[in-house]
C-alpha positions as CSV (number, residue, x, y, z in Angstrom):
1,M,78.0,-13.6,-196.8
2,P,74.3,-15.0,-196.6
3,L,72.8,-17.0,-199.5
4,L,70.3,-14.3,-201.1
5,A,67.0,-14.6,-202.9
6,G,66.6,-11.4,-204.7
7,D,67.8,-8.7,-202.4
8,Q,66.7,-10.5,-199.4
9,R,68.5,-13.0,-197.1
10,L,67.1,-16.4,-197.5
11,D,65.9,-17.9,-194.3
12,V,67.3,-21.6,-194.9
13,S,65.3,-23.0,-192.1
14,L,62.0,-22.7,-194.1
15,S,60.4,-25.5,-196.2
16,A,60.6,-25.1,-200.0
17,A,56.9,-24.5,-200.1
18,R,57.4,-21.5,-197.8
19,I,60.5,-20.3,-199.5
20,V,58.6,-20.0,-202.7
21,Q,55.7,-18.2,-201.3
22,L,58.1,-15.5,-199.8
23,H,60.0,-15.4,-203.2
24,S,57.5,-15.8,-205.9
25,H,60.1,-15.7,-208.8
26,L,61.5,-18.8,-207.6
27,Q,58.1,-20.6,-208.0
28,D,57.6,-19.2,-211.5
29,R,61.3,-20.4,-212.4
30,A,60.4,-23.8,-211.0
31,K,57.3,-24.2,-213.0
32,S,58.8,-23.1,-216.2
33,L,61.7,-25.6,-215.9
34,T,59.2,-28.4,-215.1
35,N,57.0,-27.6,-218.0
36,Q,59.7,-27.6,-220.4
37,P,59.7,-30.6,-222.8
38,T,62.7,-33.0,-222.4
39,Q,65.6,-32.4,-224.5
40,T,68.2,-35.0,-225.5
41,F,71.8,-34.0,-225.7
42,G,75.1,-35.6,-226.8
43,P,77.6,-36.3,-227.5
44,K,79.3,-33.5,-229.4
45,G,80.5,-30.3,-227.0
46,F,78.9,-32.6,-224.3
47,L,80.4,-33.6,-221.0
48,Y,78.4,-35.9,-218.7
49,V,78.6,-35.5,-215.0
50,Q,77.9,-38.8,-212.8
51,Q,76.7,-38.8,-209.2
52,R,79.2,-37.7,-206.8
53,E,80.9,-35.6,-209.6
54,F,81.2,-32.1,-210.7
55,A,82.7,-30.2,-213.7
56,V,83.4,-26.8,-214.2
57,T,84.5,-24.8,-217.5
58,T,84.1,-21.3,-219.2
59,P,82.4,-20.1,-222.6
60,S,85.9,-20.2,-224.1
61,D,86.1,-23.9,-223.9
62,S,86.5,-25.3,-227.5
63,S,85.7,-28.7,-226.5
64,V,82.8,-28.4,-224.3
65,S,79.6,-26.3,-224.3
66,I,77.0,-28.3,-222.6
67,L,77.2,-30.0,-219.1
68,G,74.7,-32.6,-218.1
69,T,73.7,-35.0,-215.5
70,D,70.5,-37.2,-214.9
71,D,69.2,-40.4,-212.9
72,A,68.6,-38.1,-209.9
73,T,65.9,-39.0,-207.4
74,T,66.6,-38.0,-204.0
75,C,69.9,-36.7,-205.2
76,H,70.2,-32.8,-205.9
77,L,71.7,-31.1,-209.1
78,L,73.5,-27.8,-208.6
79,V,74.7,-25.3,-211.2
80,L,76.8,-22.6,-209.8
81,R,77.5,-19.7,-212.4
82,H,79.7,-16.6,-212.2
83,T,77.6,-14.0,-214.3
84,G,80.8,-12.2,-215.1
85,S,83.2,-14.9,-216.3
86,G,80.7,-17.2,-217.4
87,A,82.4,-20.1,-215.5
88,T,79.9,-22.7,-214.8
89,C,79.8,-25.6,-212.5
90,L,77.6,-28.4,-212.6
91,A,77.4,-30.9,-209.5
92,H,75.5,-34.1,-208.7
93,C,75.1,-34.2,-204.9
94,D,73.9,-37.2,-202.8
95,G,74.7,-35.8,-199.2
96,S,77.9,-37.8,-198.8
97,D,79.8,-34.7,-197.5
98,T,77.8,-31.5,-198.6
99,E,79.7,-28.8,-196.8
100,R,83.1,-29.9,-198.2
101,E,81.3,-30.2,-201.7
102,V,79.8,-26.9,-201.7
103,R,83.3,-25.2,-200.7
104,D,85.0,-27.2,-203.5
105,I,82.4,-26.0,-206.1
106,L,82.6,-22.5,-205.0
107,C,86.4,-22.6,-205.1
108,A,86.4,-24.2,-208.8
109,V,84.1,-21.4,-210.0
110,K,85.9,-18.8,-208.3
111,S,89.3,-20.0,-209.6
112,L,88.1,-19.4,-213.2
113,S,86.6,-16.0,-212.4
114,Q,89.6,-14.4,-210.9
115,D,90.0,-11.8,-213.7
116,S,86.5,-10.7,-213.9
117,K,85.7,-7.3,-212.7
118,E,82.0,-7.5,-212.8
119,G,79.2,-10.2,-212.2
120,R,78.0,-12.3,-209.3
121,L,77.7,-15.9,-208.3
122,E,74.4,-17.5,-209.0
123,L,72.8,-20.8,-207.9
124,H,70.6,-23.1,-209.4
125,I,69.2,-26.1,-207.5
126,V,66.9,-29.0,-209.2
127,G,66.1,-32.2,-207.8
128,G,64.3,-34.3,-205.0
129,F,60.6,-35.0,-204.6
130,L,58.3,-36.1,-201.7
131,D,60.2,-39.3,-201.1
132,K,58.8,-41.5,-198.1
133,K,62.0,-41.2,-196.0
134,R,62.2,-37.4,-196.6
135,L,65.7,-37.8,-197.9
136,S,65.1,-35.0,-200.4
137,Q,64.2,-32.5,-198.0
138,R,67.1,-33.2,-195.8
139,L,69.6,-32.9,-198.5
140,C,67.9,-29.9,-199.7
141,N,68.4,-28.1,-196.2
142,E,72.0,-29.2,-196.0
143,I,72.8,-27.5,-199.4
144,L,71.1,-24.3,-198.3
145,R,72.9,-24.1,-195.1
146,A,76.4,-25.0,-196.6
147,F,75.9,-22.1,-199.1
148,D,74.5,-19.8,-196.3
149,K,77.7,-20.5,-194.2
150,Q,80.2,-19.4,-196.9
151,K,82.1,-16.1,-197.3
152,D,80.9,-15.2,-200.8
153,E,77.4,-13.8,-201.7
154,V,75.6,-16.2,-203.5
155,H,72.2,-15.6,-205.3
156,L,69.7,-18.2,-205.4
157,A,68.3,-18.2,-209.0
158,T,66.4,-21.4,-209.3
159,Y,64.9,-23.6,-206.6
160,C,63.1,-26.4,-208.1
161,V,63.1,-29.1,-205.4
162,S,60.9,-31.0,-203.1
163,D,57.1,-30.5,-203.9
164,L,58.0,-28.1,-206.7
165,N,59.5,-31.2,-208.5
166,N,57.3,-33.7,-207.4
167,K,54.3,-35.7,-209.2
168,E,52.1,-38.3,-208.1
169,E,50.6,-41.2,-210.0
170,N,48.5,-44.0,-208.2
171,G,49.8,-42.8,-204.8
172,I,53.4,-42.9,-205.9
173,H,55.4,-40.1,-206.0
174,F,58.2,-39.4,-208.6
175,P,60.5,-36.5,-209.6
176,I,59.5,-34.5,-212.7
177,I,62.8,-33.6,-213.5
178,Y,65.6,-36.3,-213.2
179,G,68.2,-34.6,-215.3
180,I,69.4,-31.3,-216.4
181,A,71.7,-29.7,-219.0
182,V,73.4,-26.4,-218.6
183,N,74.5,-24.5,-221.8
184,V,78.0,-23.1,-220.6
185,K,78.0,-20.1,-223.1
186,T,74.7,-18.7,-222.3
187,G,73.8,-20.1,-218.8
188,E,70.6,-21.6,-220.0
189,I,69.4,-24.6,-218.1
190,F,67.2,-27.4,-219.7
191,K,65.2,-30.3,-218.6
192,A,67.3,-33.1,-220.2
193,T,68.4,-36.7,-221.0
194,F,71.1,-38.0,-222.4
195,Q,72.4,-40.5,-225.2
196,D,75.8,-41.1,-223.6
197,R,76.8,-41.4,-220.0
198,G,80.5,-42.2,-220.7
199,P,83.6,-42.3,-220.8
200,D,84.2,-45.0,-218.1
201,E,80.7,-45.0,-217.0
202,D,81.2,-48.4,-214.9
203,L,84.5,-47.2,-213.5
204,R,83.2,-43.9,-212.3
205,S,80.0,-45.8,-210.8
206,T,82.4,-48.2,-209.1
207,Y,84.2,-45.2,-207.5
208,I,80.7,-44.1,-205.9
209,L,79.9,-47.7,-205.0
210,T,82.9,-48.2,-202.9
211,G,82.8,-44.9,-201.0
212,G,84.6,-42.3,-203.0
213,S,84.1,-38.6,-202.3
214,M,82.9,-36.1,-204.7
215,T,85.6,-35.3,-207.4
216,N,86.4,-32.5,-210.0
217,I,86.5,-34.7,-213.3
218,Y,87.4,-31.8,-215.7
219,D,90.5,-29.5,-216.3
220,A,89.1,-26.6,-218.1
221,K,92.7,-25.2,-219.0
222,T,93.6,-28.3,-221.0
223,E,90.2,-29.5,-222.0
224,Q,90.7,-33.0,-220.6
225,L,88.7,-35.4,-218.5
226,R,90.5,-37.1,-215.7
227,F,89.5,-40.1,-213.7
228,G,91.6,-41.6,-210.8
229,P,93.8,-43.4,-210.1
230,Y,91.0,-44.9,-207.8
231,Y,91.4,-47.8,-205.2
232,W,89.0,-50.3,-203.8
233,T,89.4,-53.8,-202.3
234,P,87.4,-56.7,-203.7
235,L,83.6,-56.4,-202.6
236,P,82.2,-59.3,-200.8
237,N,79.2,-61.4,-202.3
238,I,79.5,-59.9,-205.7
239,D,78.2,-63.1,-207.4
240,F,75.3,-63.1,-205.0
241,W,74.1,-59.7,-206.1
242,L,74.8,-60.4,-209.6
243,E,72.1,-63.3,-209.4
244,Q,69.5,-61.3,-207.6
245,D,66.3,-60.1,-209.2
246,D,65.3,-56.6,-210.0
247,E,63.3,-55.9,-206.9
248,Q,66.2,-56.8,-204.5
249,I,68.5,-54.7,-206.2
250,L,66.1,-51.9,-206.0
251,Q,65.5,-52.4,-202.2
252,Y,69.2,-52.4,-201.2
253,F,70.7,-50.1,-203.5
254,S,68.4,-47.3,-204.1
255,T,67.2,-44.5,-201.9
256,S,63.8,-44.4,-203.7
257,P,62.9,-47.8,-205.2
258,E,59.8,-46.8,-206.7
259,A,61.0,-43.7,-208.5
260,E,64.1,-45.1,-210.1
261,P,64.7,-44.8,-213.9
262,S,63.9,-48.1,-215.9
263,H,67.8,-48.8,-216.6
264,F,68.4,-48.5,-212.7
265,V,69.1,-52.1,-212.1
266,A,70.9,-52.9,-215.4
267,H,73.4,-50.1,-214.6
268,V,74.0,-51.5,-210.9
269,K,74.8,-54.8,-212.2
270,S,77.0,-53.6,-214.9
271,T,78.8,-51.9,-212.1
272,F,79.1,-55.1,-210.1
273,K,80.4,-56.9,-213.1
274,F,83.1,-54.3,-213.5
275,V,84.1,-54.8,-209.8
276,K,84.1,-58.5,-210.3
277,D,86.3,-58.2,-213.4
278,N,88.9,-55.7,-211.7
279,P,89.1,-56.4,-208.1
280,Y,92.4,-54.7,-207.8
281,P,92.2,-51.6,-210.0
282,A,95.7,-50.2,-209.8
283,D,97.1,-52.7,-212.1
284,S,94.0,-53.5,-214.4
285,V,92.5,-50.2,-214.8
286,F,95.2,-47.5,-213.8
287,P,98.6,-49.0,-215.3
288,D,101.6,-47.4,-213.5
289,D,99.2,-45.7,-211.1
290,R,98.2,-43.0,-213.4
291,P,94.8,-41.6,-214.4
292,R,92.8,-42.2,-217.3
293,V,92.7,-39.1,-219.5
294,Y,90.4,-38.2,-222.2
295,R,89.9,-35.3,-224.5
296,K,87.4,-34.6,-227.4
297,N,88.4,-35.6,-230.9
298,A,87.7,-34.0,-234.4
299,D,84.2,-35.8,-234.2
300,G,83.3,-34.5,-230.9
301,L,83.7,-37.8,-229.2
302,W,85.8,-38.6,-226.1
303,E,89.1,-40.2,-227.1
304,R,91.5,-41.6,-224.5
305,I,95.0,-40.2,-224.3
306,L,97.9,-42.5,-223.7
307,H,100.5,-41.4,-221.2
308,D,103.2,-41.8,-223.8
309,S,101.4,-39.2,-226.0
310,I,100.6,-36.6,-223.1
C-alpha cells in the first residue's frame, strides 16, 4: 500500500516544501514541533538510541516509557507507531541501507501489534536541514520512497525535515531540532536533549565507525538492552587521528562540519580511544563471544547482567 498523507497518496517525488504546501497539516505540525522548548530527559524510564540503531517497545513496558535520540544533523529520526497496540519504534537513520532499515522497523512494530484488532501505522520524520551537500534532502527522499514501496499502509503524521527544520545564522545553516524523545505510553513527540547517552556509548559508536549496519538494541519482551557481539579489525592511523585538532576531525568525520553540536569532536576522539584500547573486541569486550546485556535496576538506571545470572 502507498504512503499516505491524510486520505491521499503522498507524491514522494516532490520536495519537502511542495509536500507541505499540498498537505498543510504537516506544515502546522512541523511548526508546532520546532517552536517547542527543548526538554531534557533521563535517565529513569529512558532508553537512548544512537545513530544506526532502533528500539521498539509498547505501553506495557515497565522499564522504558521514553525513547530518545539526538546529535542528528543530516541524519533523520523516525518514529513509527501503531495506534492500536501503541507499539512504538524510534530509529536514527544515516542512509547506510535505508530500504532494509525501513523493512526492519516495520517488521518490529508489526510483531508487537499482532493482537491489535484496530489502529493504523503512523510515521513521524524529523531531521535534516539545508546542508551544502544536499545530503539531508537525498536521505529524506530515500526514506519516503522506501515506505512507499511497502505492502503496509503507513500514514505520514509528522514531516519536519529539510527547510522545515532549518535555521540560518551569519550565512550558516543549522538544524532547529537535533534530537527528539517519544513517550511510548501516549505517542507524544518532544524536541529533546539528554543527560545520558549510555550504556556503552563508545562501544556502540565504534560499531558505527567500523561499518556496522542498523541494529535493534532492545528486547521489549524481556525489557533488556543487548549489544553485540560486534567485531572489527584494528583501525590504521588511530594515534594520528587522536592527535588532530578539532577542525581536522570535523572535516573528515562529519557530513556537516559547521552544524555539529559542541561535543562532537570529544565524542569522536573518545570512540577512537576505545578502538585503540580494544583492537580485538571478541576477547576484551565480549567474553565467550556473548552480547553485553542490560536491564533497569530499582533506581531506573541501566545495570549490566552478567551471563551467569541470566
